[in-house]
C-alpha positions in Angstrom: 8.5 7.1 22.9 6.6 3.9 24.1 3.6 5.6 24.7 3.8 7.6 21.5 3.8 3.9 19.9 1.7 2.6 22.0 -1.4 5.6 21.3 0.2 6.1 17.8 -0.7 2.2 17.1 -3.8 2.2 18.8 -5.1 5.2 17.1 -3.7 3.5 13.6 -5.0 -0.2 14.5 -8.3 0.8 14.4 -8.3 2.9 11.7 -6.4 0.8 9.5 -8.6 -1.9 10.1 -11.9 -0.4 10.4 -10.5 0.7 6.7 -9.6 -2.0 5.4 -12.6 -3.9 6.4 -15.2 -1.0 5.2 -13.3 -1.4 1.8 -12.7 -5.5 1.6 -17.0 -5.7 2.2 -17.4 -3.0 -0.4 -15.1 -4.4 -2.5 -16.8 -7.6 -2.3 -20.0 -5.9 -2.7 -18.6 -3.9 -5.8 -17.0 -7.3 -7.2 -20.2 -9.3 -7.7 -21.9 -6.1 -9.3 -19.3 -4.9 -11.9 -17.4 -7.4 -13.9 -13.8 -7.3 -14.6 -13.9 -5.4 -17.4 -15.4 -2.7 -15.6 -12.1 -2.7 -12.8 -9.8 -3.1 -15.5 -11.0 0.2 -17.3 -11.4 2.0 -13.6 -7.6 0.3 -13.2 -6.3 2.0 -16.2 -7.2 5.6 -15.2 -6.2 5.0 -11.3 -2.5 4.3 -11.8 -2.8 8.4 -12.9 -4.4 9.2 -10.0 -1.5 7.3 -8.3 0.7 9.4 -10.1 -0.7 12.6 -9.9 -0.4 12.0 -6.3 2.4 11.8 -6.3 3.3 14.9 -8.3 1.2 16.6 -5.7 3.3 15.2 -2.7 6.7 16.4 -4.2 8.0 14.5 -1.4 7.0 17.6 1.0 4.2 15.4 3.5 7.4 13.7 5.1 9.8 16.3 4.8 7.6 18.4 6.8 7.6 16.2 9.7 11.2 15.5 9.5 12.1 19.4 9.5 11.7 20.8 13.1 12.1 24.3 12.2 9.3 25.0 10.6 7.4 27.0 12.1 3.1 27.2 11.9 3.1 30.1 8.9 5.6 28.8 7.3 3.7 25.3 6.8 0.6 27.4 6.1 2.7 29.3 3.2 3.6 25.9 2.0 -0.1 24.7 2.4 -1.2 27.8 0.2 1.7 26.7 -2.5 -0.1 23.2 -2.2 -3.3 24.4 -3.1 -2.8 26.4 -5.9 -0.6 23.1 -7.1 -3.7 20.6 -6.5 -5.8 22.7 -8.6 -3.5 23.3 -11.6 -3.0 19.0 -11.3 -6.3 18.6 -11.3 -7.2 20.5 -14.2 -4.5 18.7 -16.4 -5.6 15.7 -15.5 -8.8 16.3 -17.7 -6.5 15.7 -20.5 -5.5 12.7 -19.3 -9.0 11.5 -20.5 -8.7 12.2 -24.0 -5.0 10.5 -24.0 -6.3 7.5 -23.1 -9.5 7.9 -25.1 -7.0 7.8 -28.0 -4.3 5.0 -27.0 -8.0 2.3 -25.5 -10.2 3.7 -28.4 -12.4 4.0 -25.3 -14.2 7.4 -25.4 -14.9 6.6 -21.6 -12.2 7.6 -20.5 -13.0 11.1 -21.1 -15.5 11.5 -18.9 -14.1 9.5 -16.5 -11.3 11.6 -16.4 -13.4 15.0 -15.9 -15.0 13.1 -13.1 -11.9 11.9 -11.1 -10.0 15.4 -11.7 -12.2 16.1 -8.6 -10.6 13.7 -6.6 -7.0 14.3 -7.9 -7.6 18.5 -6.2 -8.5 16.7 -2.7 -5.7 14.1 -3.1 -3.7 16.5 -3.5 -4.4 19.4 -1.4 -4.4 16.8 1.9 -1.1 16.6 1.8 0.2 19.4 3.8 -2.9 18.9 6.6 -2.7 15.1 6.9 1.5 16.2 7.6 0.6 18.9 10.3 -1.4 16.0 12.2 1.2 13.3 11.6 3.6 16.0 12.7 1.6 16.8 16.0 1.1 12.8 16.6 -2.4 13.9 16.4 -2.8 9.9 14.9 -6.6 9.5 16.4 -7.8 12.3 14.4 -5.8 11.3 11.0 -7.9 7.3 11.6 -11.2 8.2 12.2 -11.1 10.7 9.4 -10.1 7.5 7.4 -12.7 5.3 8.7 -15.6 7.9 8.0 -14.5 9.1 4.7 -14.5 5.7 3.3 -18.0 4.6 4.9 -19.6 7.5 3.7 -17.9 7.2 0.1 -18.2 3.2 0.4 -22.1 3.2 1.0 -22.5 5.8 -2.1 -20.2 3.7 -4.4 -22.5 1.1 -3.3 -25.8 2.4 -3.8 -24.9 4.0 -7.4 -24.0 0.0 -8.0 -26.7 -0.8 -7.8 -28.6 1.8 -9.0 -27.3 0.4 -12.3 -24.4 3.3 -13.3 -21.6 0.7 -13.6 -17.9 1.6 -13.8 -18.9 4.8 -12.5 -19.6 3.8 -9.6 -16.4 2.9 -8.4 -15.2 6.7 -9.4 -18.0 8.6 -7.6 -16.5 6.1 -4.5 -13.0 7.9 -4.2 -14.6 11.7 -5.3 -16.9 11.4 -2.1 -13.8 9.6 0.1 -11.2 11.8 -0.8 -13.7 15.2 -0.6 -14.8 14.3 3.2 -11.7 13.5 4.4 -10.1 16.7 3.7 -12.5 18.5 5.2 -12.6 16.9 8.2 -8.5 16.9 8.7 -8.4 20.6 7.5 -10.7 21.4 9.8 -8.7 19.6 12.9 -5.5 20.5 11.4 -6.3 24.2 11.4 -4.4 25.4 8.5 -5.8 28.3 6.3 -5.0 29.5 2.9 -3.2 32.7 2.9 -3.1 35.4 0.6 0.6 35.3 0.2 2.8 33.7 -2.1 6.4 32.6 -0.5 8.0 29.9 -1.5 11.2 30.7 0.9 9.8 28.3 3.0 10.1 25.2 0.7 14.1 26.5 0.2 14.2 25.0 4.3 12.7 21.3 3.0 14.2 21.0 -0.6 17.2 18.3 -0.3 15.0 16.4 1.7 11.7 16.6 -0.7 13.4 16.1 -3.5 15.4 13.0 -3.0 11.8 11.4 -1.8 10.3 12.5 -4.6 12.6 11.2 -6.8 12.7 8.1 -5.1 8.4 8.0 -5.3 8.6 8.9 -8.4 10.9 5.4 -9.6 8.3 3.8 -7.2 5.3 4.9 -8.4 7.0 4.2 -12.3 8.3 0.4 -11.2 4.7 -0.3 -9.3 2.4 1.0 -12.0 3.6 0.3 -15.2 2.0 -3.6 -15.2 -1.2 -2.1 -15.2 -0.5 0.1 -18.2 1.7 -2.3 -20.2 -1.7 -5.6 -19.5 -4.2 -3.3 -20.8 -2.3 -1.8 -23.4 -0.4 -5.2 -24.7 -3.1 -8.1 -23.0 -6.9 -6.8 -22.5 -8.5 -4.9 -19.9 -10.0 -8.3 -18.9 -6.6 -9.4 -18.0 -5.4 -6.4 -16.4 -8.9 -6.9 -14.3 -8.4 -9.5 -12.9 -5.0 -9.3 -12.4 -5.4 -6.4 -10.6 -7.8 -8.4 -8.8 -5.2 -10.7 -8.0 -2.3 -7.5 -6.7 -5.4 -6.2 -4.6 -5.6 -9.2 -2.7 -1.8 -9.4 -2.5 -1.2 -6.2 -1.3 -4.1 -6.3 1.8 -1.7 -8.1 4.6 1.0 -5.4 3.5 -1.6 -2.6 3.5 -2.5 -3.5 6.9 0.8 -3.4 8.4 2.0 -0.7 6.2 -1.0 1.3 7.5 -0.2 0.5 10.8 3.4 0.6 11.0 4.0 3.5 8.6 2.2 6.5 10.2 4.0 6.0 13.5 7.0 4.8 12.9 8.3 8.3 11.0 6.8 11.0 13.3 8.2 9.5 16.3 11.4 8.7 15.0 12.2 11.2 13.4 13.4 12.7 17.1 16.1 10.1 16.9 17.5 10.9 13.7 21.1 11.0 15.1 20.9 7.9 17.0 21.7 5.3 15.0 21.1 2.3 17.4 17.5 3.2 18.7 16.2 3.0 15.5 18.2 0.0 14.3 17.0 -1.8 17.3 13.6 -0.5 16.5 13.8 -1.7 13.2 14.7 -5.2 13.5 12.5 -6.4 15.8 9.7 -5.0 13.7 11.3 -7.3 10.6 11.7 -10.3 13.4 8.0 -9.9 14.1 6.8 -9.3 10.1 8.8 -12.4 9.1 7.0 -13.8 12.2 3.8 -13.7 10.5 4.4 -12.7 7.0 6.2 -15.3 5.9 3.1 -17.2 7.2 0.2 -15.2 5.3 2.5 -16.0 1.9 1.5 -19.6 2.4 -1.5 -19.6 3.2 -3.2 -17.1 1.0 -0.9 -18.7 -1.7 -2.1 -22.7 -1.1 -5.8 -21.2 -1.1 -5.6 -18.7 -3.2 -8.8 -20.3 -5.3 -11.4 -20.9 -1.9 -10.0 -16.5 -1.4 -11.0 -16.1 -5.4 -14.3 -17.6 -5.1 -15.5 -17.0 -1.6 -15.0 -13.2 -2.1 -15.2 -12.3 -5.7 -17.0 -15.1 -7.3 -16.6 -18.0 -10.2 -16.2 -14.9 -12.7 -12.5 -13.8 -11.1 -11.2 -17.4 -12.1 -8.3 -16.1 -14.4 -7.5 -14.5 -10.8 -6.1 -17.4 -9.1 -2.7 -18.4 -10.1 -1.1 -14.4 -10.9 -2.9 -14.3 -6.5 -1.1 -17.9 -6.1 2.0 -16.6 -7.5 2.6 -13.1 -5.9 1.1 -14.1 -2.5 5.0 -15.6 -1.9 6.2 -12.5 -1.4 3.7 -11.0 0.5 5.9 -11.4 3.4 8.5 -9.3 0.8 6.1 -6.6 0.6 5.7 -6.2 4.3 9.5 -5.9 5.1 10.0 -3.3 2.2 7.0 -0.5 3.1 7.9 -0.1 6.5 11.9 0.8 5.3 10.8 4.2 3.9 10.3 4.9 7.2 13.6 4.3 8.1 15.3 6.0 5.6 13.8 9.1 6.1 14.1 9.1 10.1 17.3 8.6 9.6 17.4 11.7 7.0 19.3 9.5 4.2 16.5 10.1 1.7 19.8 10.0 -1.2 19.7 6.7 -0.1 16.4 5.9 -0.7 16.3 7.6 -4.0 19.3 4.8 -5.2 16.7 2.2 -3.8 14.7 3.6 -5.5 16.4 4.0 -9.1 17.2 0.2 -8.5 13.9 -1.5 -7.5 12.9 0.5 -10.5 15.2 -1.2 -13.2 14.5 -4.8 -12.0 10.5 -4.6 -11.4 10.3 -3.1 -14.9 12.7 -5.7 -16.5 10.9 -8.4 -14.2 7.6 -6.9 -15.8 9.1 -7.1 -18.9 10.0 -10.5 -19.4 6.8 -11.2 -18.2 5.0 -9.7 -21.1 7.0 -11.5 -24.0 4.4 -14.5 -23.1 1.3 -11.8 -23.2 -0.2 -13.3 -20.8 -0.5 -12.4 -16.7 0.5 -15.8 -15.6 4.1 -15.2 -16.9 3.5 -11.7 -15.6 2.8 -13.5 -11.9 5.8 -15.6 -12.2 8.3 -13.3 -13.7 7.7 -10.3 -10.9 7.0 -12.5 -7.9 11.0 -13.5 -8.9 10.9 -9.6 -9.0 10.7 -8.8 -5.8 12.9 -11.7 -4.4 15.7 -9.7 -5.9 14.7 -6.9 -4.9 14.2 -7.8 -2.1 18.0 -8.8 -1.5 19.0 -5.2 -3.2 16.7 -3.3 -0.5 17.5 -4.2 2.1 21.5 -4.5 1.8 21.6 -0.9 1.0 19.9 -0.2 4.1 21.6 -2.3 6.4 24.9 -0.6 5.2 24.5 2.9 4.5 21.5 4.0 6.9 22.0 1.3 9.9 25.3 0.9 9.4 24.5 -3.0 10.2 24.8 -6.0 7.9 22.9 -9.3 7.2 24.2 -11.4 9.6 22.4 -9.1 12.1 19.0 -9.9 11.1 20.0 -13.9 9.0 18.7 -15.8 12.4 14.9 -13.4 12.2 14.0 -16.3 9.2 14.8 -19.4 10.5 11.6 -19.5 12.3 9.1 -18.4 9.6 11.0 -20.8 7.4 10.1 -23.7 9.5 6.5 -22.7 11.2 6.1 -21.6 7.2 7.2 -25.7 6.0 4.7 -26.9 8.6 1.9 -25.0 7.1 2.6 -25.5 3.8 2.9 -29.3 4.5 -1.0 -29.3 6.4 -3.0 -27.1 3.8 -1.6 -29.4 1.6 -2.4 -32.2 2.8 -5.6 -31.6 3.4 -6.2 -30.2 -0.2 -5.1 -33.5 -1.5 -6.7 -36.0 1.4 -9.3 -34.6 2.2 -10.8 -31.1 0.2 -13.3 -33.4 -1.9 -15.4 -34.3 0.8 -16.2 -30.6 1.2 -17.8 -28.5 -1.7 -18.8 -25.2 -0.4 -15.4 -22.4 -0.7 -16.2 -20.7 2.3 -16.2 -24.2 4.6 -13.3 -24.9 2.9 -11.9 -21.5 3.7 -13.0 -22.0 6.9 -11.3 -25.1 8.1 -8.0 -24.0 6.0 -8.0 -20.9 8.3 -8.8 -22.8 11.6 -5.8 -25.2 10.2 -3.2 -22.4 9.7 -4.0 -20.7 13.2 -3.9 -24.1 14.8 -0.1 -24.3 13.3 0.8 -21.2 13.8 0.6 -20.9 17.3 1.9 -24.6 17.2 5.1 -23.1 15.5 5.3 -20.1 17.7 5.2 -22.4 20.9 7.4 -25.3 19.3 10.2 -22.7 18.5 9.4 -20.4 22.0 8.9 -17.5 19.1 5.8 -16.5 21.5 8.4 -15.7 24.1 9.4 -12.6 21.5 6.2 -11.8 20.5 4.7 -11.2 24.0 7.9 -9.4 24.7 7.6 -7.3 22.4 4.0 -6.2 22.6 4.8 -5.6 26.4 7.3 -3.2 25.7 
């Protein structure tokens, strides 16, 4: 198992970090060429793209990985059904633009939905090839494809932005990336559409997939309703600023998630009945994620202004406060994102569904409380509180119902990260209020604070002796 983890982590780190850097650089360029309103307009449509992706998956991807009884022909039959369903979804998506044009009184959504319907098809039909490659633990090809598609799609998007296509450059990026990623993974998975429409293979994965799909639905609803409501009841510009801060918030979580989750379930699925092994792996992950997640939360919150101004320019000033508040929950996002793979590996998706329902109630309630004040500052404060409450509930379900454990097993993991994070906060606070006026350049300010962060972080690892645990973890 250790060799599989190392191999999977190596290629996943390569792919995810490569993709993150490419996407990040492209986003920096596009943010200076486009306006918050442009991003807000596309953000509204993007909410529905994610919804249609969720519909297309239907929990099939994780179910294919977890089920050991499916043969090659049965997976091909599922791919056949997936292809037909993807085509239907892309046609339905065409109608989304007309609905949005009425709600937001802007006909641009009609054109955007026509273009993005192509991306919806490829985002949907890629589910089975991706799952098959993960089941085969072919992490190398999955991540190479991710880098290639992001690089080509992003480059074309930037080219169109430079040519003056504005908001359309964002959707063209999505279409090209999804097309290339699908073509590469389809070829490497060796899947082919068959002439047989046979639904019988779905019965083998129905129980697992239905719970997974229901969880995805509730999770989607709670994670995206803020974009819909802010765009409707505040303004597209406010949504653009809010989404920019939320995007920055999720970068660290996406990095850890992109590295861990694609590897975790395919490998741990072989240990479904061995709760001790899965529990040990998860506890080690929580310990490591807290050691890095909490300090990163403090750094991004403390340096939110410098981060926004350096990366995107001063036109995004209204995204600073939401980033400051939401960044305090980065460590929560990082840990929560990894829990799905544990539910799946233990074949306990009924508890995953319970977690999804409870999370939706908490997160949606938090968003509605913030919207009462009709500004994104209040939404970000309320949502940050909601994330913390949801974390306590989510981890409780996982510990008691899935891992046969309790809070006392992990409470000690929080001590060192809290101590280290406190000293990072104090060091940055002292610099900002005593010395920052000496530096006028945002890049230099961010660089100096980054150096302070790294020095205090690693000093903290030494003083708390956590460096021994980190070295041991990566040598396993």
